[in-house]
LONU-321135 format. One record per residue (C-alpha): x, y, z; residue in three letters. Coordinates in pm, whole numbers, always signed. Example, Ala and Ser with C-alpha at 12.3 -4.5 7.8 and 13.67 -1.06 7.14 Angstrom:
2
<r><c1>+1230</c1><c2>-450</c2><c3>+780</c3><residuo>ALA</residuo></r>
<r><c1>+1367</c1><c2>-106</c2><c3>+714</c3><residuo>SER</residuo></r>
end
This chain:
126
<r><c1>-118</c1><c2>-3272</c2><c3>+826</c3><residuo>MET</residuo></r>
<r><c1>+105</c1><c2>-3033</c2><c3>+684</c3><residuo>THR</residuo></r>
<r><c1>+269</c1><c2>-2767</c2><c3>+919</c3><residuo>HIS</residuo></r>
<r><c1>+258</c1><c2>-2402</c2><c3>+856</c3><residuo>VAL</residuo></r>
<r><c1>+466</c1><c2>-2199</c2><c3>+1126</c3><residuo>ALA</residuo></r>
<r><c1>+431</c1><c2>-1825</c2><c3>+1173</c3><residuo>HIS</residuo></r>
<r><c1>+791</c1><c2>-1705</c2><c3>+1151</c3><residuo>VAL</residuo></r>
<r><c1>+903</c1><c2>-1346</c2><c3>+1258</c3><residuo>ALA</residuo></r>
<r><c1>+1061</c1><c2>-1152</c2><c3>+973</c3><residuo>PRO</residuo></r>
<r><c1>+1425</c1><c2>-1068</c2><c3>+968</c3><residuo>ALA</residuo></r>
<r><c1>+1472</c1><c2>-704</c2><c3>+1092</c3><residuo>ALA</residuo></r>
<r><c1>+1694</c1><c2>-436</c2><c3>+920</c3><residuo>GLY</residuo></r>
<r><c1>+1702</c1><c2>-563</c2><c3>+562</c3><residuo>LYS</residuo></r>
<r><c1>+1915</c1><c2>-349</c2><c3>+339</c3><residuo>PRO</residuo></r>
<r><c1>+1732</c1><c2>-171</c2><c3>+55</c3><residuo>PRO</residuo></r>
<r><c1>+1847</c1><c2>-398</c2><c3>-222</c3><residuo>VAL</residuo></r>
<r><c1>+1690</c1><c2>-684</c2><c3>-33</c3><residuo>ALA</residuo></r>
<r><c1>+1381</c1><c2>-493</c2><c3>+47</c3><residuo>ARG</residuo></r>
<r><c1>+1327</c1><c2>-425</c2><c3>-328</c3><residuo>ALA</residuo></r>
<r><c1>+1348</c1><c2>-821</c2><c3>-377</c3><residuo>LEU</residuo></r>
<r><c1>+1091</c1><c2>-842</c2><c3>-122</c3><residuo>VAL</residuo></r>
<r><c1>+832</c1><c2>-625</c2><c3>-265</c3><residuo>LEU</residuo></r>
<r><c1>+903</c1><c2>-413</c2><c3>-607</c3><residuo>ASP</residuo></r>
<r><c1>+748</c1><c2>-73</c2><c3>-531</c3><residuo>GLN</residuo></r>
<r><c1>+793</c1><c2>+37</c2><c3>-890</c3><residuo>ALA</residuo></r>
<r><c1>+566</c1><c2>-245</c2><c3>-1000</c3><residuo>HIS</residuo></r>
<r><c1>+315</c1><c2>-177</c2><c3>-737</c3><residuo>LEU</residuo></r>
<r><c1>+301</c1><c2>+200</c2><c3>-830</c3><residuo>LYS</residuo></r>
<r><c1>+223</c1><c2>+76</c2><c3>-1193</c3><residuo>ARG</residuo></r>
<r><c1>-37</c1><c2>-147</c2><c3>-1085</c3><residuo>MET</residuo></r>
<r><c1>-205</c1><c2>+104</c2><c3>-901</c3><residuo>ALA</residuo></r>
<r><c1>-184</c1><c2>+380</c2><c3>-1188</c3><residuo>PHE</residuo></r>
<r><c1>+32</c1><c2>+578</c2><c3>-942</c3><residuo>GLY</residuo></r>
<r><c1>-264</c1><c2>+619</c2><c3>-721</c3><residuo>ASP</residuo></r>
<r><c1>-116</c1><c2>+606</c2><c3>-346</c3><residuo>ARG</residuo></r>
<r><c1>-460</c1><c2>+526</c2><c3>-197</c3><residuo>ASN</residuo></r>
<r><c1>-492</c1><c2>+233</c2><c3>-440</c3><residuo>LEU</residuo></r>
<r><c1>-156</c1><c2>+116</c2><c3>-355</c3><residuo>GLU</residuo></r>
<r><c1>-241</c1><c2>+121</c2><c3>+16</c3><residuo>ARG</residuo></r>
<r><c1>-577</c1><c2>-71</c2><c3>-73</c3><residuo>ASP</residuo></r>
<r><c1>-365</c1><c2>-340</c2><c3>-267</c3><residuo>LEU</residuo></r>
<r><c1>-114</c1><c2>-386</c2><c3>+29</c3><residuo>LEU</residuo></r>
<r><c1>-382</c1><c2>-421</c2><c3>+294</c3><residuo>GLN</residuo></r>
<r><c1>-557</c1><c2>-670</c2><c3>+68</c3><residuo>LEU</residuo></r>
<r><c1>-243</c1><c2>-884</c2><c3>+12</c3><residuo>PHE</residuo></r>
<r><c1>-160</c1><c2>-854</c2><c3>+396</c3><residuo>ASP</residuo></r>
<r><c1>-516</c1><c2>-1009</c2><c3>+484</c3><residuo>ARG</residuo></r>
<r><c1>-528</c1><c2>-1243</c2><c3>+197</c3><residuo>GLN</residuo></r>
<r><c1>-177</c1><c2>-1390</c2><c3>+254</c3><residuo>SER</residuo></r>
<r><c1>-250</c1><c2>-1459</c2><c3>+604</c3><residuo>GLU</residuo></r>
<r><c1>-584</c1><c2>-1626</c2><c3>+530</c3><residuo>ILE</residuo></r>
<r><c1>-443</c1><c2>-1860</c2><c3>+265</c3><residuo>LEU</residuo></r>
<r><c1>-132</c1><c2>-1972</c2><c3>+468</c3><residuo>LEU</residuo></r>
<r><c1>-377</c1><c2>-2046</c2><c3>+747</c3><residuo>SER</residuo></r>
<r><c1>-574</c1><c2>-2239</c2><c3>+509</c3><residuo>ARG</residuo></r>
<r><c1>-278</c1><c2>-2450</c2><c3>+428</c3><residuo>MET</residuo></r>
<r><c1>-303</c1><c2>-2671</c2><c3>+743</c3><residuo>HIS</residuo></r>
<r><c1>-452</c1><c2>-2958</c2><c3>+555</c3><residuo>VAL</residuo></r>
<r><c1>-371</c1><c2>-3309</c2><c3>+458</c3><residuo>ASP</residuo></r>
<r><c1>-468</c1><c2>-3266</c2><c3>+100</c3><residuo>ASP</residuo></r>
<r><c1>-168</c1><c2>-3169</c2><c3>-128</c3><residuo>PRO</residuo></r>
<r><c1>-414</c1><c2>-3063</c2><c3>-406</c3><residuo>ALA</residuo></r>
<r><c1>-593</c1><c2>-2771</c2><c3>-183</c3><residuo>ALA</residuo></r>
<r><c1>-236</c1><c2>-2658</c2><c3>-81</c3><residuo>VAL</residuo></r>
<r><c1>-150</c1><c2>-2639</c2><c3>-438</c3><residuo>ALA</residuo></r>
<r><c1>-460</c1><c2>-2439</c2><c3>-521</c3><residuo>THR</residuo></r>
<r><c1>-404</c1><c2>-2192</c2><c3>-230</c3><residuo>LEU</residuo></r>
<r><c1>-27</c1><c2>-2161</c2><c3>-322</c3><residuo>ALA</residuo></r>
<r><c1>-153</c1><c2>-2073</c2><c3>-659</c3><residuo>HIS</residuo></r>
<r><c1>-393</c1><c2>-1819</c2><c3>-548</c3><residuo>THR</residuo></r>
<r><c1>-92</c1><c2>-1679</c2><c3>-328</c3><residuo>LEU</residuo></r>
<r><c1>+130</c1><c2>-1675</c2><c3>-607</c3><residuo>LYS</residuo></r>
<r><c1>-94</c1><c2>-1475</c2><c3>-834</c3><residuo>GLY</residuo></r>
<r><c1>-183</c1><c2>-1220</c2><c3>-556</c3><residuo>SER</residuo></r>
<r><c1>+191</c1><c2>-1160</c2><c3>-474</c3><residuo>ALA</residuo></r>
<r><c1>+299</c1><c2>-1122</c2><c3>-842</c3><residuo>SER</residuo></r>
<r><c1>+11</c1><c2>-871</c2><c3>-891</c3><residuo>GLY</residuo></r>
<r><c1>+157</c1><c2>-637</c2><c3>-609</c3><residuo>ILE</residuo></r>
<r><c1>+527</c1><c2>-718</c2><c3>-707</c3><residuo>GLY</residuo></r>
<r><c1>+603</c1><c2>-919</c2><c3>-402</c3><residuo>ALA</residuo></r>
<r><c1>+870</c1><c2>-1148</c2><c3>-585</c3><residuo>GLY</residuo></r>
<r><c1>+995</c1><c2>-1350</c2><c3>-301</c3><residuo>SER</residuo></r>
<r><c1>+660</c1><c2>-1460</c2><c3>-203</c3><residuo>VAL</residuo></r>
<r><c1>+557</c1><c2>-1542</c2><c3>-572</c3><residuo>ALA</residuo></r>
<r><c1>+853</c1><c2>-1751</c2><c3>-592</c3><residuo>GLN</residuo></r>
<r><c1>+810</c1><c2>-1945</c2><c3>-278</c3><residuo>ALA</residuo></r>
<r><c1>+438</c1><c2>-1980</c2><c3>-349</c3><residuo>ALA</residuo></r>
<r><c1>+551</c1><c2>-2147</c2><c3>-681</c3><residuo>GLU</residuo></r>
<r><c1>+765</c1><c2>-2380</c2><c3>-509</c3><residuo>ALA</residuo></r>
<r><c1>+512</c1><c2>-2475</c2><c3>-267</c3><residuo>ALA</residuo></r>
<r><c1>+283</c1><c2>-2532</c2><c3>-537</c3><residuo>GLU</residuo></r>
<r><c1>+497</c1><c2>-2753</c2><c3>-742</c3><residuo>LEU</residuo></r>
<r><c1>+599</c1><c2>-2943</c2><c3>-440</c3><residuo>ALA</residuo></r>
<r><c1>+238</c1><c2>-2997</c2><c3>-343</c3><residuo>ALA</residuo></r>
<r><c1>+139</c1><c2>-3115</c2><c3>-697</c3><residuo>ALA</residuo></r>
<r><c1>+459</c1><c2>-3329</c2><c3>-774</c3><residuo>HIS</residuo></r>
<r><c1>+691</c1><c2>-3379</c2><c3>-463</c3><residuo>THR</residuo></r>
<r><c1>+467</c1><c2>-3385</c2><c3>-156</c3><residuo>PRO</residuo></r>
<r><c1>+783</c1><c2>-3521</c2><c3>+30</c3><residuo>ALA</residuo></r>
<r><c1>+928</c1><c2>-3185</c2><c3>-18</c3><residuo>ASN</residuo></r>
<r><c1>+636</c1><c2>-2978</c2><c3>+79</c3><residuo>LEU</residuo></r>
<r><c1>+704</c1><c2>-2882</c2><c3>+457</c3><residuo>ASP</residuo></r>
<r><c1>+1032</c1><c2>-2714</c2><c3>+335</c3><residuo>GLY</residuo></r>
<r><c1>+866</c1><c2>-2535</c2><c3>+60</c3><residuo>ALA</residuo></r>
<r><c1>+602</c1><c2>-2423</c2><c3>+321</c3><residuo>LEU</residuo></r>
<r><c1>+844</c1><c2>-2316</c2><c3>+545</c3><residuo>ASP</residuo></r>
<r><c1>+1019</c1><c2>-2095</c2><c3>+297</c3><residuo>ARG</residuo></r>
<r><c1>+687</c1><c2>-1954</c2><c3>+188</c3><residuo>LEU</residuo></r>
<r><c1>+572</c1><c2>-1857</c2><c3>+537</c3><residuo>VAL</residuo></r>
<r><c1>+940</c1><c2>-1673</c2><c3>+589</c3><residuo>THR</residuo></r>
<r><c1>+890</c1><c2>-1480</c2><c3>+272</c3><residuo>ALA</residuo></r>
<r><c1>+533</c1><c2>-1402</c2><c3>+348</c3><residuo>VAL</residuo></r>
<r><c1>+636</c1><c2>-1283</c2><c3>+696</c3><residuo>GLY</residuo></r>
<r><c1>+907</c1><c2>-1056</c2><c3>+548</c3><residuo>GLU</residuo></r>
<r><c1>+673</c1><c2>-918</c2><c3>+303</c3><residuo>THR</residuo></r>
<r><c1>+396</c1><c2>-844</c2><c3>+574</c3><residuo>ARG</residuo></r>
<r><c1>+652</c1><c2>-680</c2><c3>+804</c3><residuo>ALA</residuo></r>
<r><c1>+738</c1><c2>-447</c2><c3>+499</c3><residuo>LEU</residuo></r>
<r><c1>+406</c1><c2>-384</c2><c3>+404</c3><residuo>ILE</residuo></r>
<r><c1>+336</c1><c2>-272</c2><c3>+760</c3><residuo>ALA</residuo></r>
<r><c1>+626</c1><c2>-49</c2><c3>+742</c3><residuo>GLU</residuo></r>
<r><c1>+498</c1><c2>+95</c2><c3>+415</c3><residuo>LEU</residuo></r>
<r><c1>+153</c1><c2>+153</c2><c3>+542</c3><residuo>LEU</residuo></r>
<r><c1>+285</c1><c2>+339</c2><c3>+855</c3><residuo>ARG</residuo></r>
<r><c1>+482</c1><c2>+578</c2><c3>+619</c3><residuo>ALA</residuo></r>
<r><c1>+182</c1><c2>+634</c2><c3>+390</c3><residuo>HIS</residuo></r>
end
């Protein structure tokens, strides 16, 4: 069975690293400058990423590839570049090199954790 762990995000990321985690300018464009829509998109991604990661606890690499592909699209939509990159790596590993899948999923879990921590911070500030 594929292992997906929940990892606590690294605290105190510098502003440049935060921008790599979530491109807020991209998010603003996607929400047409509407702060309420930004908030809704962040909340939706937060819930969806948790659900998708929890569903990756399967033995079927094809299912993991599909879930990772969905997460990649969601992450790209809000500007979560590190999650999009990690999800793409997990998708490719699941589809082509299942032996590398656990490492790819560990990186995905870390990226999602960092992004969700930043989202929580942003939602508190909104």
